[in-house]
Backbone as JSON Lines, residues from 0, in Angstrom:
{"i":0,"aa":"M","n":[-23.74,-15.11,9.76],"ca":[-22.74,-15.02,8.72],"c":[-22.27,-16.43,8.35]}
{"i":1,"aa":"E","n":[-22.16,-16.69,7.07],"ca":[-21.73,-18.0,6.59],"c":[-20.24,-18.19,6.84]}
{"i":2,"aa":"R","n":[-19.87,-19.41,7.28],"ca":[-18.47,-19.7,7.55],"c":[-17.73,-20.02,6.27]}
{"i":3,"aa":"R","n":[-16.45,-19.71,6.26],"ca":[-15.58,-19.95,5.12],"c":[-15.14,-21.41,5.12]}
{"i":4,"aa":"Y","n":[-15.22,-22.08,3.96],"ca":[-14.81,-23.47,3.84],"c":[-13.65,-23.66,2.87]}
{"i":5,"aa":"S","n":[-13.36,-22.69,2.05],"ca":[-12.28,-22.8,1.07],"c":[-10.97,-22.3,1.68]}
{"i":6,"aa":"E","n":[-9.89,-23.0,1.41],"ca":[-8.58,-22.59,1.91],"c":[-8.14,-21.29,1.24]}
{"i":7,"aa":"R","n":[-7.6,-20.37,2.03],"ca":[-7.1,-19.11,1.51],"c":[-5.63,-19.25,1.15]}
{"i":8,"aa":"I","n":[-5.25,-18.63,0.02],"ca":[-3.87,-18.65,-0.44],"c":[-3.37,-17.21,-0.49]}
{"i":9,"aa":"K","n":[-2.25,-16.92,0.18],"ca":[-1.67,-15.58,0.14],"c":[-1.08,-15.34,-1.24]}
{"i":10,"aa":"T","n":[-1.33,-14.14,-1.81],"ca":[-0.89,-13.89,-3.18],"c":[0.0,-12.67,-3.35]}
{"i":11,"aa":"G","n":[-0.44,-11.5,-2.9],"ca":[0.32,-10.27,-3.11],"c":[0.19,-9.7,-4.51]}
{"i":12,"aa":"Y","n":[-0.82,-10.14,-5.29],"ca":[-1.03,-9.6,-6.63],"c":[-1.43,-8.12,-6.56]}
{"i":13,"aa":"K","n":[-0.78,-7.26,-7.34],"ca":[-1.24,-5.87,-7.48],"c":[-2.51,-5.92,-8.32]}
{"i":14,"aa":"T","n":[-3.51,-5.15,-7.93],"ca":[-4.8,-5.22,-8.61],"c":[-5.39,-3.85,-8.89]}
{"i":15,"aa":"E","n":[-6.18,-3.79,-9.93],"ca":[-7.05,-2.64,-10.19],"c":[-8.41,-3.01,-9.61]}
{"i":16,"aa":"I","n":[-9.01,-2.07,-8.91],"ca":[-10.31,-2.27,-8.29],"c":[-11.31,-1.42,-9.06]}
{"i":17,"aa":"L","n":[-12.25,-2.04,-9.74],"ca":[-13.24,-1.34,-10.54],"c":[-14.53,-1.26,-9.72]}
{"i":18,"aa":"Y","n":[-14.86,-0.04,-9.28],"ca":[-16.0,0.15,-8.39],"c":[-16.79,1.36,-8.87]}
{"i":19,"aa":"G","n":[-18.04,1.15,-9.22],"ca":[-18.83,2.23,-9.81],"c":[-18.2,2.62,-11.13]}
{"i":20,"aa":"N","n":[-17.97,3.9,-11.32],"ca":[-17.34,4.39,-12.55],"c":[-15.85,4.7,-12.35]}
{"i":21,"aa":"D","n":[-15.29,4.27,-11.22],"ca":[-13.92,4.62,-10.89],"c":[-13.02,3.39,-10.77]}
{"i":22,"aa":"T","n":[-11.72,3.63,-10.89],"ca":[-10.72,2.58,-10.75],"c":[-9.76,2.97,-9.63]}
{"i":23,"aa":"Y","n":[-9.52,2.04,-8.73],"ca":[-8.6,2.24,-7.6],"c":[-7.53,1.16,-7.69]}
{"i":24,"aa":"T","n":[-6.51,1.25,-6.85],"ca":[-5.45,0.24,-6.84],"c":[-5.31,-0.36,-5.45]}
{"i":25,"aa":"G","n":[-4.74,-1.56,-5.43],"ca":[-4.52,-2.23,-4.16],"c":[-3.76,-3.53,-4.37]}
{"i":26,"aa":"V","n":[-3.81,-4.38,-3.36],"ca":[-3.11,-5.66,-3.38],"c":[-4.07,-6.76,-2.94]}
{"i":27,"aa":"V","n":[-4.12,-7.85,-3.72],"ca":[-4.88,-9.03,-3.31],"c":[-4.06,-9.69,-2.2]}
{"i":28,"aa":"E","n":[-4.58,-9.65,-0.98],"ca":[-3.85,-10.26,0.15],"c":[-3.97,-11.77,0.12]}
{"i":29,"aa":"N","n":[-5.19,-12.25,-0.1],"ca":[-5.39,-13.69,-0.21],"c":[-6.63,-13.98,-1.03]}
{"i":30,"aa":"I","n":[-6.69,-15.21,-1.53],"ca":[-7.77,-15.6,-2.43],"c":[-8.1,-17.07,-2.18]}
{"i":31,"aa":"S","n":[-9.36,-17.43,-2.42],"ca":[-9.8,-18.82,-2.33],"c":[-10.71,-19.09,-3.52]}
{"i":32,"aa":"A","n":[-11.25,-20.27,-3.57],"ca":[-12.15,-20.62,-4.67],"c":[-13.41,-19.77,-4.67]}
{"i":33,"aa":"S","n":[-13.8,-19.23,-3.51],"ca":[-15.06,-18.5,-3.45],"c":[-14.93,-17.05,-2.99]}
{"i":34,"aa":"G","n":[-13.75,-16.63,-2.54],"ca":[-13.63,-15.27,-2.03],"c":[-12.24,-14.69,-2.18]}
{"i":35,"aa":"V","n":[-12.16,-13.4,-1.94],"ca":[-10.89,-12.68,-2.08],"c":[-10.85,-11.54,-1.06]}
{"i":36,"aa":"N","n":[-9.65,-11.24,-0.57],"ca":[-9.43,-10.17,0.38],"c":[-8.43,-9.2,-0.23]}
{"i":37,"aa":"V","n":[-8.78,-7.91,-0.26],"ca":[-7.94,-6.89,-0.89],"c":[-7.64,-5.77,0.11]}
{"i":38,"aa":"L","n":[-6.42,-5.27,0.06],"ca":[-6.03,-4.08,0.8],"c":[-5.8,-2.97,-0.22]}
{"i":39,"aa":"T","n":[-6.55,-1.87,-0.09],"ca":[-6.43,-0.78,-1.07],"c":[-5.21,0.08,-0.78]}
{"i":40,"aa":"D","n":[-4.78,0.82,-1.8],"ca":[-3.84,1.91,-1.6],"c":[-4.64,3.04,-0.96]}
{"i":41,"aa":"E","n":[-4.0,4.16,-0.67],"ca":[-4.68,5.27,-0.01],"c":[-5.8,5.84,-0.88]}
{"i":42,"aa":"L","n":[-6.95,6.1,-0.24],"ca":[-8.11,6.71,-0.9],"c":[-8.45,8.01,-0.19]}
{"i":43,"aa":"A","n":[-9.33,8.78,-0.78],"ca":[-9.74,10.06,-0.19],"c":[-10.37,9.83,1.19]}
{"i":44,"aa":"P","n":[-10.06,10.7,2.16],"ca":[-10.68,10.56,3.48],"c":[-12.2,10.57,3.35]}
{"i":45,"aa":"G","n":[-12.85,9.7,4.09],"ca":[-14.31,9.63,4.06],"c":[-14.88,8.71,3.0]}
{"i":46,"aa":"F","n":[-14.05,8.23,2.06],"ca":[-14.54,7.33,1.02],"c":[-14.97,6.02,1.66]}
{"i":47,"aa":"R","n":[-16.04,5.41,1.14],"ca":[-16.54,4.14,1.67],"c":[-16.93,3.19,0.54]}
{"i":48,"aa":"F","n":[-16.58,1.92,0.72],"ca":[-17.13,0.85,-0.1],"c":[-18.36,0.34,0.64]}
{"i":49,"aa":"R","n":[-19.41,-0.05,-0.08],"ca":[-20.65,-0.48,0.55],"c":[-20.87,-1.98,0.38]}
{"i":50,"aa":"P","n":[-21.11,-2.69,1.49],"ca":[-21.43,-4.12,1.39],"c":[-22.61,-4.35,0.45]}
{"i":51,"aa":"D","n":[-22.57,-5.46,-0.24],"ca":[-23.58,-5.91,-1.22],"c":[-23.44,-5.23,-2.58]}
{"i":52,"aa":"D","n":[-22.54,-4.25,-2.71],"ca":[-22.32,-3.62,-4.01],"c":[-21.47,-4.52,-4.91]}
{"i":53,"aa":"P","n":[-21.7,-4.46,-6.22],"ca":[-20.82,-5.19,-7.15],"c":[-19.47,-4.5,-7.26]}
{"i":54,"aa":"I","n":[-18.44,-5.28,-7.5],"ca":[-17.08,-4.77,-7.62],"c":[-16.3,-5.74,-8.49]}
{"i":55,"aa":"E","n":[-15.32,-5.26,-9.22],"ca":[-14.49,-6.13,-10.06],"c":[-13.02,-5.91,-9.74]}
{"i":56,"aa":"L","n":[-12.25,-6.98,-9.86],"ca":[-10.81,-6.92,-9.68],"c":[-10.14,-7.35,-10.96]}
{"i":57,"aa":"K","n":[-9.07,-6.65,-11.33],"ca":[-8.31,-6.99,-12.53],"c":[-6.84,-7.06,-12.14]}
{"i":58,"aa":"F","n":[-6.21,-8.23,-12.39],"ca":[-4.81,-8.4,-12.02],"c":[-4.15,-9.45,-12.91]}
{"i":59,"aa":"Q","n":[-2.83,-9.5,-12.84],"ca":[-2.04,-10.49,-13.57],"c":[-1.82,-11.69,-12.66]}
{"i":60,"aa":"S","n":[-2.13,-12.9,-13.15],"ca":[-1.9,-14.11,-12.37],"c":[-0.42,-14.46,-12.39]}
{"i":61,"aa":"R","n":[-0.05,-15.48,-11.63],"ca":[1.36,-15.9,-11.6],"c":[1.83,-16.41,-12.95]}
{"i":62,"aa":"T","n":[0.87,-16.8,-13.83],"ca":[1.22,-17.22,-15.19],"c":[1.13,-16.05,-16.16]}
{"i":63,"aa":"E","n":[0.99,-14.82,-15.6],"ca":[0.94,-13.57,-16.36],"c":[-0.29,-13.41,-17.24]}
{"i":64,"aa":"E","n":[-1.35,-14.14,-16.92],"ca":[-2.62,-13.96,-17.6],"c":[-3.39,-12.85,-16.89]}
{"i":65,"aa":"T","n":[-4.15,-12.05,-17.64],"ca":[-4.99,-11.03,-17.03],"c":[-6.27,-11.7,-16.54]}
{"i":66,"aa":"V","n":[-6.56,-11.52,-15.26],"ca":[-7.73,-12.11,-14.63],"c":[-8.7,-10.99,-14.27]}
{"i":67,"aa":"L","n":[-9.97,-11.17,-14.59],"ca":[-11.02,-10.24,-14.19],"c":[-12.02,-11.01,-13.34]}
{"i":68,"aa":"L","n":[-12.12,-10.63,-12.07],"ca":[-13.05,-11.29,-11.15],"c":[-14.24,-10.38,-10.88]}
{"i":69,"aa":"K","n":[-15.44,-10.9,-11.08],"ca":[-16.66,-10.18,-10.72],"c":[-17.04,-10.65,-9.32]}
{"i":70,"aa":"C","n":[-17.22,-9.66,-8.43],"ca":[-17.43,-9.98,-7.02],"c":[-18.57,-9.16,-6.43]}
{"i":71,"aa":"T","n":[-18.94,-9.52,-5.21],"ca":[-19.84,-8.75,-4.38],"c":[-19.12,-8.43,-3.08]}
{"i":72,"aa":"I","n":[-19.19,-7.18,-2.64],"ca":[-18.56,-6.79,-1.37],"c":[-19.35,-7.42,-0.23]}
{"i":73,"aa":"M","n":[-18.64,-8.17,0.63],"ca":[-19.27,-8.79,1.79],"c":[-19.05,-7.95,3.05]}
{"i":74,"aa":"W","n":[-17.85,-7.4,3.18],"ca":[-17.53,-6.54,4.33],"c":[-16.37,-5.62,3.95]}
{"i":75,"aa":"T","n":[-16.22,-4.56,4.7],"ca":[-15.12,-3.63,4.49],"c":[-14.78,-2.95,5.81]}
{"i":76,"aa":"T","n":[-13.52,-2.6,5.96],"ca":[-13.07,-1.89,7.15],"c":[-11.94,-0.94,6.76]}
{"i":77,"aa":"T","n":[-11.82,0.16,7.48],"ca":[-10.71,1.08,7.23],"c":[-9.55,0.73,8.15]}
{"i":78,"aa":"I","n":[-8.35,1.13,7.73],"ca":[-7.13,0.81,8.48],"c":[-6.66,2.06,9.22]}
{"i":79,"aa":"P","n":[-6.63,2.03,10.56],"ca":[-6.15,3.17,11.34],"c":[-4.66,3.39,11.11]}
{"i":80,"aa":"P","n":[-4.07,4.54,11.4],"ca":[-4.73,5.64,12.1],"c":[-5.41,6.65,11.17]}
{"i":81,"aa":"Q","n":[-5.0,6.73,9.89],"ca":[-5.58,7.75,9.01],"c":[-6.91,7.32,8.4]}
{"i":82,"aa":"N","n":[-7.2,6.02,8.36],"ca":[-8.44,5.49,7.79],"c":[-8.6,5.84,6.31]}
{"i":83,"aa":"V","n":[-7.49,5.84,5.56],"ca":[-7.56,6.11,4.12],"c":[-7.26,4.85,3.3]}
{"i":84,"aa":"R","n":[-6.89,3.77,3.97],"ca":[-6.73,2.47,3.3],"c":[-7.87,1.58,3.78]}
{"i":85,"aa":"H","n":[-8.32,0.69,2.91],"ca":[-9.46,-0.17,3.23],"c":[-9.08,-1.63,3.02]}
{"i":86,"aa":"R","n":[-9.62,-2.49,3.85],"ca":[-9.53,-3.94,3.64],"c":[-10.94,-4.37,3.25]}
{"i":87,"aa":"I","n":[-11.04,-5.09,2.12],"ca":[-12.34,-5.47,1.58],"c":[-12.41,-6.98,1.43]}
{"i":88,"aa":"G","n":[-13.45,-7.58,1.98],"ca":[-13.73,-9.0,1.79],"c":[-14.82,-9.15,0.74]}
{"i":89,"aa":"M","n":[-14.57,-9.99,-0.26],"ca":[-15.51,-10.13,-1.37],"c":[-15.83,-11.58,-1.67]}
{"i":90,"aa":"E","n":[-17.04,-11.82,-2.11],"ca":[-17.43,-13.12,-2.63],"c":[-17.26,-13.08,-4.14]}
{"i":91,"aa":"I","n":[-16.62,-14.09,-4.7],"ca":[-16.41,-14.14,-6.15],"c":[-17.67,-14.7,-6.8]}
{"i":92,"aa":"I","n":[-18.25,-13.95,-7.72],"ca":[-19.49,-14.35,-8.39],"c":[-19.18,-15.22,-9.6]}
{"i":93,"aa":"D","n":[-18.25,-14.78,-10.43],"ca":[-17.88,-15.49,-11.65],"c":[-16.53,-16.15,-11.41]}
{"i":94,"aa":"Q","n":[-16.52,-17.43,-11.09],"ca":[-15.29,-18.13,-10.7],"c":[-14.61,-18.77,-11.91]}
{"i":95,"aa":"P","n":[-13.51,-18.17,-12.39],"ca":[-12.86,-18.61,-13.63],"c":[-11.73,-19.62,-13.43]}
{"i":96,"aa":"W","n":[-11.83,-20.49,-12.43],"ca":[-10.69,-21.33,-12.06],"c":[-10.27,-22.32,-13.13]}
{"i":97,"aa":"E","n":[-11.18,-22.76,-13.96],"ca":[-10.78,-23.69,-15.03],"c":[-9.98,-22.96,-16.11]}
{"i":98,"aa":"K","n":[-10.25,-21.67,-16.3],"ca":[-9.58,-20.9,-17.33],"c":[-8.22,-20.38,-16.88]}
{"i":99,"aa":"F","n":[-8.11,-20.0,-15.62],"ca":[-6.87,-19.4,-15.1],"c":[-6.3,-20.26,-13.99]}
{"i":100,"aa":"K","n":[-5.0,-20.34,-13.95],"ca":[-4.32,-21.09,-12.9],"c":[-3.79,-20.11,-11.87]}
{"i":101,"aa":"I","n":[-4.7,-19.57,-11.07],"ca":[-4.28,-18.58,-10.08],"c":[-4.33,-19.13,-8.67]}
{"i":102,"aa":"L","n":[-4.92,-20.29,-8.48],"ca":[-4.96,-20.88,-7.13],"c":[-3.92,-21.95,-7.0]}
């Protein structure tokens, strides 16, 4: 597994998670120049995100601009005890840092 070199910044941005043909909600826990970590709201029991799948995040930056990040799922885990919330680690494919001031 490749080691992380970019500093992570805690954000707390509410986000829409676009996965397949569905939209879910969650919170961006932290973000860096190359990756992002999201905690989902509750999902149906048994639901799974799959590593290597494409995924998009849509949220408002601190400057109130709408940001759309195209990502790839690197890892995912469920949160006990009910296992209906997920923590997802993603690699950002399309890095819009020059356009948006979110870092």
